[in-house]
TINULUM-135748 format. One line per 2 residues: number of its first residue (from 1); their letters; for each residue x, y, z of C-alpha. Coordinates in steps of 0.05 Angstrom, whole numbers. Example, Ala and Ser with C-alpha at 12.3 -4.5 7.8 and 13.67 -1.06 7.14 Angstrom:
BEGIN
1	AS	246:-90:156; 273:-21:143
END
This chain:
BEGIN
1	XX	1701:1271:3129; 1636:1233:3134
3	XX	1635:1161:3110; 1611:1153:3038
5	XX	1543:1121:3028; 1539:1052:2999
7	XX	1500:1030:2937; 1485:960:2914
9	XX	1475:948:2839; 1439:882:2845
11	XX	1431:868:2770; 1471:882:2707
13	XX	1470:957:2694; 1501:998:2638
15	XX	1573:1017:2655; 1556:1091:2646
17	XX	1505:1086:2702; 1552:1049:2749
19	XX	1607:1100:2735; 1561:1157:2751
21	XX	1543:1125:2818; 1617:1114:2835
23	XX	1629:1189:2829; 1586:1198:2891
25	XX	1583:1132:2930; 1617:1066:2945
27	XX	1586:1018:2896; 1583:942:2899
29	XX	1559:897:2842; 1515:840:2866
31	XX	1488:810:2802; 1522:743:2818
33	XX	1501:740:2892; 1462:682:2919
35	XX	1397:696:2955; 1430:681:3022
37	XX	1485:731:3009; 1434:783:2987
39	XX	1395:773:3051; 1457:778:3094
41	XX	1485:841:3062; 1426:884:3040
43	XX	1425:918:3108; 1493:950:3093
45	XX	1467:993:3035; 1433:1061:3032
47	XX	1409:1051:2960; 1397:993:2913
49	XX	1389:991:2837; 1351:933:2805
51	XX	1321:914:2739; 1264:864:2732
53	XX	1292:800:2761; 1301:823:2833
55	XX	1236:824:2874; 1239:876:2928
57	XX	1186:846:2973; 1165:872:3041
59	XX	1213:821:3072; 1274:846:3033
61	XX	1254:918:3046; 1252:904:3121
63	XX	1321:872:3117; 1347:935:3084
65	XX	1349:973:3150; 1391:1029:3120
67	XX	1356:1035:3053; 1334:1104:3032
69	XX	1321:1093:2958; 1305:1037:2910
71	XX	1320:1051:2837; 1287:1009:2783
73	XX	1325:1014:2717; 1264:1009:2672
75	XX	1192:1031:2665; 1151:987:2712
77	XX	1158:978:2787; 1113:917:2794
79	XX	1172:879:2825; 1176:929:2883
81	XX	1128:930:2942; 1118:1005:2937
83	XX	1070:1011:2997; 1120:974:3041
85	XX	1176:1020:3018; 1133:1082:3030
87	XX	1116:1060:3101; 1190:1057:3116
89	XX	1204:1124:3083; 1242:1094:3024
91	XX	1237:1130:2958; 1223:1086:2897
93	XX	1244:1115:2830; 1244:1087:2759
95	XX	1264:1108:2689; 1197:1118:2654
97	XX	1223:1151:2591; 1283:1107:2580
99	XX	1252:1064:2526; 1200:1108:2492
101	XX	1244:1125:2432; 1267:1053:2425
103	XX	1195:1027:2427; 1173:1078:2375
105	XX	1230:1061:2329; 1216:986:2336
107	XX	1144:999:2317; 1167:1033:2253
109	XX	1217:977:2240; 1161:926:2243
111	XX	1115:970:2201; 1168:975:2146
113	XX	1183:900:2152; 1110:886:2140
115	XX	1105:934:2082; 1167:906:2045
117	XX	1168:833:2068; 1239:842:2094
119	XX	1243:781:2142; 1211:735:2091
121	XX	1258:757:2035; 1318:752:2081
123	XX	1300:680:2101; 1287:661:2028
125	XX	1353:687:2001; 1393:657:2058
127	XX	1357:592:2043; 1387:591:1973
129	XX	1329:620:1934; 1325:682:1891
131	XX	1251:699:1894; 1250:772:1875
133	XX	1180:772:1847; 1150:736:1907
135	XX	1165:790:1957; 1139:853:1924
137	XX	1113:900:1978; 1075:965:1985
139	XX	1098:1036:1997; 1080:1071:2062
141	XX	1081:1139:2028; 1012:1170:2029
143	XX	984:1110:2066; 942:1120:2129
145	XX	968:1099:2197; 916:1088:2252
147	XX	945:1099:2322; 906:1071:2380
149	XX	934:1103:2443; 966:1171:2434
151	XX	1011:1178:2494; 1087:1186:2493
153	XX	1102:1127:2448; 1041:1137:2403
155	XX	1061:1210:2391; 1133:1191:2374
157	XX	1108:1139:2325; 1062:1190:2293
159	XX	1119:1241:2285; 1163:1189:2251
161	XX	1108:1162:2207; 1094:1232:2182
163	XX	1167:1235:2162; 1152:1178:2114
165	XX	1095:1218:2084; 1040:1179:2119
167	XX	973:1207:2140; 963:1194:2214
169	XX	896:1185:2249; 897:1174:2324
171	XX	847:1156:2378; 857:1173:2452
173	XX	803:1210:2491; 854:1227:2544
175	XX	893:1273:2498; 870:1345:2487
177	XX	848:1366:2417; 903:1418:2413
179	XX	956:1364:2419; 931:1330:2356
181	XX	933:1396:2318; 1003:1412:2343
183	XX	1028:1346:2315; 989:1350:2250
185	XX	950:1287:2267; 876:1276:2252
187	XX	836:1264:2316; 788:1204:2313
189	XX	727:1206:2357; 722:1130:2362
191	XX	768:1070:2353; 727:1051:2292
193	XX	741:1119:2261; 815:1110:2272
195	XX	819:1042:2239; 764:1046:2186
197	XX	809:1075:2132; 877:1056:2160
199	XX	925:1016:2118; 969:1004:2179
201	XX	946:1001:2251; 991:1007:2313
203	XX	967:1000:2384; 998:1034:2445
205	XX	951:1021:2504; 959:999:2576
207	XX	928:933:2598; 865:946:2639
209	XX	801:907:2648; 772:950:2592
211	XX	829:941:2543; 847:869:2557
213	XX	828:829:2494; 797:892:2463
215	XX	828:877:2395; 774:825:2385
217	XX	726:804:2329; 686:868:2336
219	XX	750:909:2329; 772:872:2267
221	XX	703:880:2237; 715:955:2234
223	XX	784:947:2203; 796:964:2130
225	XX	802:903:2085; 875:885:2076
227	XX	902:928:2133; 965:909:2171
229	XX	970:908:2248; 1030:924:2291
231	XX	1031:910:2366; 1091:931:2406
233	XX	1050:948:2469; 1021:889:2507
235	XX	1004:819:2483; 943:817:2528
237	XX	909:870:2486; 897:821:2429
239	XX	845:766:2425; 889:713:2393
241	XX	831:674:2362; 803:738:2331
243	XX	871:758:2304; 881:689:2273
245	XX	811:692:2242; 825:761:2213
247	XX	889:735:2181; 857:671:2156
249	XX	799:709:2124; 844:761:2091
251	XX	813:817:2131; 885:831:2154
253	XX	939:823:2102; 992:819:2155
255	XX	1011:829:2227; 1075:845:2265
257	XX	1080:826:2338; 1133:841:2389
259	XX	1091:821:2450; 1050:760:2468
261	XX	999:738:2521; 1053:702:2561
263	XX	1128:707:2555; 1175:676:2540
265	XX	1137:636:2487; 1159:592:2429
267	XX	1094:557:2409; 1048:615:2391
269	XX	995:594:2339; 1019:645:2288
271	XX	1092:624:2289; 1082:569:2237
273	XX	1046:573:2171; 1037:649:2170
275	XX	1089:680:2124; 1051:746:2129
277	XX	1065:750:2204; 1129:782:2230
279	XX	1149:768:2302; 1204:790:2349
281	XX	1217:768:2421; 1196:831:2458
283	XX	1253:874:2431; 1216:940:2440
285	XX	1264:965:2494; 1324:925:2473
287	XX	1375:974:2446; 1442:993:2475
289	XX	1419:1065:2480; 1356:1047:2518
291	XX	1394:1004:2567; 1446:1058:2576
293	XX	1392:1111:2584; 1356:1069:2636
295	XX	1419:1060:2676; 1439:1133:2674
297	XX	1368:1159:2689; 1361:1112:2748
299	XX	1430:1129:2775; 1412:1203:2771
301	XX	1350:1191:2812; 1387:1152:2865
303	XX	1439:1207:2869; 1385:1260:2877
305	XX	1350:1219:2931; 1413:1212:2972
307	XX	1442:1282:2962; 1380:1325:2974
309	XX	1362:1335:2901; 1294:1329:2868
311	XX	1273:1258:2850; 1232:1272:2788
313	XX	1212:1200:2773; 1194:1178:2843
315	XX	1132:1134:2844; 1119:1149:2917
317	XX	1129:1213:2956; 1142:1227:3030
319	XX	1082:1242:3073; 1058:1313:3073
321	XX	1062:1355:3137; 1020:1326:3193
323	XX	978:1389:3200; 960:1388:3126
325	XX	948:1313:3124; 898:1318:3180
327	XX	855:1363:3137; 871:1341:3066
329	XX	885:1267:3075; 813:1244:3082
331	XX	795:1280:3017; 846:1244:2973
333	XX	801:1183:2961; 741:1229:2947
335	XX	781:1269:2896; 805:1206:2861
337	XX	733:1181:2857; 706:1247:2831
339	XX	760:1248:2778; 743:1179:2754
341	XX	668:1193:2756; 674:1259:2718
343	XX	716:1230:2663; 669:1171:2654
345	XX	613:1220:2639; 653:1261:2589
347	XX	644:1254:2514; 703:1267:2470
349	XX	775:1284:2486; 794:1314:2553
351	XX	817:1385:2538; 817:1415:2609
353	XX	802:1402:2681; 774:1455:2727
355	XX	783:1439:2801; 750:1478:2857
357	XX	762:1469:2931; 718:1503:2984
359	XX	720:1507:3059; 776:1486:3105
361	XX	811:1449:3049; 812:1514:3008
363	XX	857:1544:3061; 911:1492:3050
365	XX	961:1475:2995; 912:1434:2953
367	XX	962:1407:2902; 956:1339:2935
369	XX	881:1339:2921; 891:1363:2849
371	XX	940:1306:2838; 889:1257:2867
373	XX	837:1282:2816; 888:1272:2760
375	XX	901:1202:2784; 827:1187:2780
377	XX	821:1218:2711; 883:1186:2680
379	XX	892:1119:2716; 883:1060:2668
381	XX	887:1105:2607; 962:1116:2599
383	XX	1022:1073:2580; 1054:1080:2648
385	XX	1023:1075:2717; 998:1142:2742
387	XX	1022:1162:2811; 1026:1224:2856
389	XX	1092:1245:2824; 1081:1236:2749
391	XX	1006:1254:2744; 1018:1328:2729
393	XX	1071:1315:2676; 1028:1262:2642
395	XX	970:1311:2639; 1016:1365:2611
397	XX	1045:1322:2556; 975:1303:2535
399	XX	955:1376:2530; 905:1374:2587
401	XX	901:1442:2620; 889:1441:2695
403	XX	863:1501:2733; 853:1505:2808
405	XX	807:1551:2848; 803:1556:2924
407	XX	756:1590:2973; 757:1588:3048
409	XX	681:1581:3054; 632:1530:3027
411	XX	558:1542:3025; 516:1486:3057
413	XX	577:1443:3073; 641:1450:3114
415	XX	683:1428:3053; 666:1418:2980
417	XX	702:1392:2919; 680:1407:2848
419	XX	711:1373:2787; 694:1396:2717
421	XX	718:1361:2654; 719:1404:2592
423	XX	712:1369:2525; 708:1419:2469
425	XX	644:1459:2481; 616:1410:2533
427	XX	628:1408:2607; 614:1354:2658
429	XX	615:1374:2731; 612:1329:2792
431	XX	611:1353:2864; 625:1316:2928
433	XX	645:1322:3001; 661:1279:3061
435	XX	610:1267:3116; 616:1244:3188
437	XX	672:1224:3233; 693:1169:3185
439	XX	696:1217:3126; 648:1178:3083
441	XX	652:1205:3010; 585:1233:2986
443	XX	564:1252:2916; 525:1317:2915
445	XX	517:1335:2841; 523:1301:2774
447	XX	492:1316:2705; 468:1383:2732
449	XX	425:1351:2787; 433:1353:2862
451	XX	425:1300:2915; 464:1269:2972
453	XX	488:1197:2964; 544:1160:2997
455	XX	592:1135:2944; 606:1061:2938
457	XX	654:1024:2893; 601:1006:2841
459	XX	547:1052:2817; 501:1066:2757
461	XX	474:1133:2735; 413:1147:2692
463	XX	386:1211:2662; 314:1210:2642
465	XX	250:1249:2633; 221:1267:2701
467	XX	157:1227:2697; 126:1175:2744
469	XX	149:1102:2740; 221:1111:2719
471	XX	252:1090:2785; 209:1027:2786
473	XX	232:1008:2716; 305:1012:2736
475	XX	291:971:2799; 252:918:2761
477	XX	307:907:2709; 360:905:2763
479	XX	319:853:2800; 310:811:2738
481	XX	386:811:2727; 402:794:2799
483	XX	434:861:2814; 428:881:2887
485	XX	417:956:2899; 452:983:2961
487	XX	425:1054:2958; 394:1103:2909
489	XX	380:1177:2902; 343:1221:2852
491	XX	366:1291:2837; 332:1352:2808
493	XX	365:1412:2775; 389:1464:2825
495	XX	343:1524:2828; 396:1578:2834
497	XX	453:1609:2795; 500:1549:2807
499	XX	463:1504:2759; 427:1503:2693
501	XX	354:1520:2685; 302:1467:2701
503	XX	295:1424:2638; 244:1372:2659
505	XX	295:1318:2668; 320:1280:2729
507	XX	381:1239:2748; 382:1174:2787
509	XX	445:1147:2819; 444:1075:2844
511	XX	499:1041:2883; 505:966:2880
513	XX	545:910:2912; 576:888:2846
515	XX	593:920:2779; 532:934:2734
517	XX	543:902:2665; 543:950:2606
519	XX	488:910:2572; 441:921:2631
521	XX	453:996:2627; 441:993:2552
523	XX	376:956:2561; 350:1009:2609
525	XX	372:1068:2567; 338:1037:2506
527	XX	271:1045:2542; 225:1103:2529
529	XX	241:1166:2567; 314:1149:2585
531	XX	366:1197:2557; 432:1168:2581
533	XX	463:1118:2628; 531:1097:2654
535	XX	560:1043:2698; 622:1063:2737
537	XX	669:1025:2783; 708:1073:2827
END
């Protein structure tokens, strides 16, 4: 009989998860180990389960000479050096759905606490006062809930709020229109539309450069007078000064917060003197069921990784076959860039993606490239980090239909990638390829116009009437703002069946050595003859 594999449970894990592991492996509990003991013994184990305290750095991963899998009992994997694990062929898996129900329920708990002044009344009565008239609340029945971010948790919140008889309006351009209809939720075209008539507002967004501090003075200016805000997502989403000002002015009649800019925290400005503010110490995932679910789900993934099963929550995947990687590998960055560029040009919700692969790549299993496009489209717009494993399932749960077409030939180029984003009745197509021995990504078509421009990290696009002087106007304003242009190209509408008819417009794409501020794009587009403009960082 072969020797049983060994598993280290480095942090406290639900007993159900430990017991499941012991049915298959020899399991040691190392939650009380010193760092020296951990370093000395990690090389004995084939798998390790951690929570958030253990940092699996490149150094520890190297010491784990027998490691095949790292299981993170929770949602994030920011405490694991995933690239280092991938280089050593170690699977990293988490439990991304372990706390979604718990987070949704806590959001509703805070909403009801705000509506009925439950914490305030509790403290008053325990303090020896009977102040029944002081804590009269409001019903949630037939009130409007505005949901900002309509992913897994946002959808669960909406379903539960509808059970209370609430009207739900949600905003998330990365959810297909059909998904809103299926859930009986009104689709908002803008954040302002979602919060303008909302009596209660709940936010479920990831933290990105675009969303950090986005609940600012401008956001609260669009909020209905007397609305109540709930944040169980990320503290960094809120501009604290703007929130305080909205409460002080009465624009908001209350707020409930489970998350804060830095944690742990005990001196937040709204902790004292704000009886209309309800706070909890990041309890969104803190239920026995969620902890048990995280332990069991992670244990299941570790078992699958070590027994030849399918690791459904892996955040990294083994390398594809060498013969396929030789052809497809260089196109992965291009596909990610085209996905990000296409979605930045789309207006409205993303209902479908049409992916076309031509040439040598069309002869291969192009799922890797389709996933790369999905990563570009979805990254930074979902509650969990998008990776090569979960991208298809995230698209599916958001109702985004993905179709793939392949041909073994490509006219004019050896290989070609087309990405089309479908938003209702509108379509945005971008086309690209790789050029040269170093596989430089090139943009070949956008906004219905063709050109050939090497893609860089930062670029700006302008659509305008095809008249003299337009290029100079863009260059002059960039010069005034101190923006250095790396390269530029102007495209005209294709003159064949692949593109729309000539409409008298042109497209200019400019690459720069730094991001182009949105206000600079706005200033240019405000000029006569300009129809549209975007700044994109790939």
